[in-house]
N, C-alpha and C positions, 0 to 999 in steps of 0.2 A: 189688435184683439187680445193677445195674450197677455200684456201687461194690464190692461183694463178688466180681466178675467181675475187675475193676480190681486190686484187692488181691490176688487170687490170682495173676493174671498178671504183676504185678510181683514177688511173692515169688518165682515159676518163673524169670521172666527174670533175677534176680539170682542164683539159684541156680547156673543155667546158664552166668551169664556168668563162674565161678570153675571151670568144667570146663575140662581141657586139652583135650577135643576140639575145643572151638571156636577156642581159640587156635592149636592144631596146623593146623587146616584152614586157618586164615588165612595162617599163617605159611608153609605149604606154599604158597599160592596166590602170595604174594609173591615167594618164591622161583622159581617155575615161570614167572610172567609176565616177572618181571626177565630172566631167562635166555632166554626166547623172545624178548623185544626186543632183547637184546643180539646174539643168533645171528642172528636172521632179522630185523631190523629194517625191512628191503625187503619182508619178506612171504617165503613160501616160493616158491620157481621152479615147483615140481612142481603148484601148487595154481592155474593159469592166471593170467589177468591180473586176478583180483580185487584190490581193494585192501588196503593191510596191516590196516585197521581192520577190514573183513570178514573177512580170515583171522582176526585175533585173535579176533572175535566168535565165531567158530566154535569156537576152543580154549576159549572161555570156556564155550560149551553144554556141551561134552564135560566140562570138570572139574567145573562145577556139578552136572551131572547124577550124577556121582558123588560130590561132596562134600558136597551137600545131604542126601540121607536118612541117610549116616554119620555127620555132626554131628548132625543131628535124632536119630537113635537114639540116640547116645551121649550127648547132653545131659542126659537125666534129666527133662526137661521133663513129656513124657508118659508115665507108666507103664502097666502093664497095667492090665486091668478090674480085679483085684481090688484094686489100689492105689487108683483111683478108688472101689470100693465101701467101701473101709476109711476113706478120708478124708472119704468122704460121710456117715458114720455117726458118725465121732469128732469132726467138725468142726459136724454137722448141716448141710450144705451140700447142696444137689441136685447130682447128679452132672453134669446139664446145665452148672451153673455151673462146675465144677471142669473137663469137657472143653472149655467156650469158652475158660475164661482159660488152659488148656493150649495150647490152636491159637493164641490170638492171642499169646502169650509166643513161641513157636515160629516164628511167621511173622517178628516182629521178629527174633528171632534169624539166620533164615535171610537177611532182607532185609539185615542187616548184612553177611552172608557173603558175598553177592551184590557188595555195594558195594565190595568190597576190590578189585574190578579195575577200578573206575573210572578213577583217575588213570593205570594204564596202559591204558586206552583212550583216554583223552584224549591222551598221549603217542602212541599209535597214528595218533589221529585227524590230528594234526599232521603225522606223518611223511608219511599218505596224502594230504594237501592238500586234504580233503574238507569241506564244509559241517559247523558244528556240528549241524545237526539229523541228519546222517547217525549223529552219535555217540549220540544218543538214540533213533534208531531202531534202534540196535542193542543199547542197554544197557536200555530200559526193557522190552523183554519178558524179559531176565534177572531182573528184580526180580518180573515175574509169575510166573516159572518157581520164586522162592522161595516166593511165596505160594500157589502149588500143592501145592509138595513139602511144605509144611508140613502140611495136614491129610491130605495122602495118607499121609505117615508115621506120622501120630496115628492114622490107622484100623487101619494095619498093626500099630501097637503095642498097640491096644486088642483087635484081632482076634487077632493071632498068640499061639502059646502060650509063646515065648520071644524076645529082644531079636535073637538072631542072626536067626531066622526072619522077623522084622518088619524088619529091615534087608535082607534078601536081598529080600523080597516088595516093600518101598519103594523100593529101588534099581531093581529091574526095571521097575516100573511108573513111575519116574521118566524113567528111558532110554527107556521106549517113548512116553512124552509127550513127550520131546524129540525122538524119532526122527518123529513122526507130524504134530505141530503146525506149521505152517510158521512161518518166523521173521518178524519184522518186527512191526510196530504190531497188526496184525490176528491176528496168533499170540498177542500178551501179550493182548489181550483176551479170547481163547479160553481161554488159561490160566488169568487171573485169574477167570473165570466157571465154569470147573470145580472151581477150587478153593472159591469160594461156594457152589458145590453140595454138594461134599464137606462142608463145615463144617456146612451145613445140614442135612444128613443124618445128622451125627453127634450134634450139639447135640439136634435134635429126637426122637432114639431113645434118647440117655443117660440119661434119667430113666427109662424103662422096662426098660432092659436092664442096667444097672449099680448097680443098689440094693444087688444080692445077690452074694456070692462065688460064682465058679465052681465045679463038682464037684472040679476038681483042687486047690483051693485046700487 
């Protein structure tokens, strides 16, 4: 079972790496973060006396809250429930393995997207003249956000009727998580735990819910 999930995850990940959505999101982040540091390298004066690193991390939270669900929905890693049912029948694979592989591939994809901002955060840390521990205090929760956004988007893709509805719902839920969960390492733990709960719920119910096509198929 583990080998099958790994093979499916690698296949989905390699397919997603060829989609324009991933590279468009990465490129947009590089341009935006570069412009931010070039124009406001010392921090925005309207945000109080917070260090540049903290202000930059706030920008990362907002950007990733919007970019993660869009990239996940456009990547094609997780499709609708009918696609899962067809693949399960054609490949003689349990739906739970397909869902687990899709979420795992999506998590890796979104982690790579969240990591794009790390070099710029390191530069912001140098500008702020704060310890390296502060860098990881601001960055690790962003990776946890990627781990949380992956199963959230997968769940929306499996439940919603179409990709637009799934993307809209996933974006709203991800932004709600960004707004409600406190930042910092404690918030990162909460995000990772929330993601694990959603994954467990999806995988445990997949064999019961996704063996058959929907009535709309």
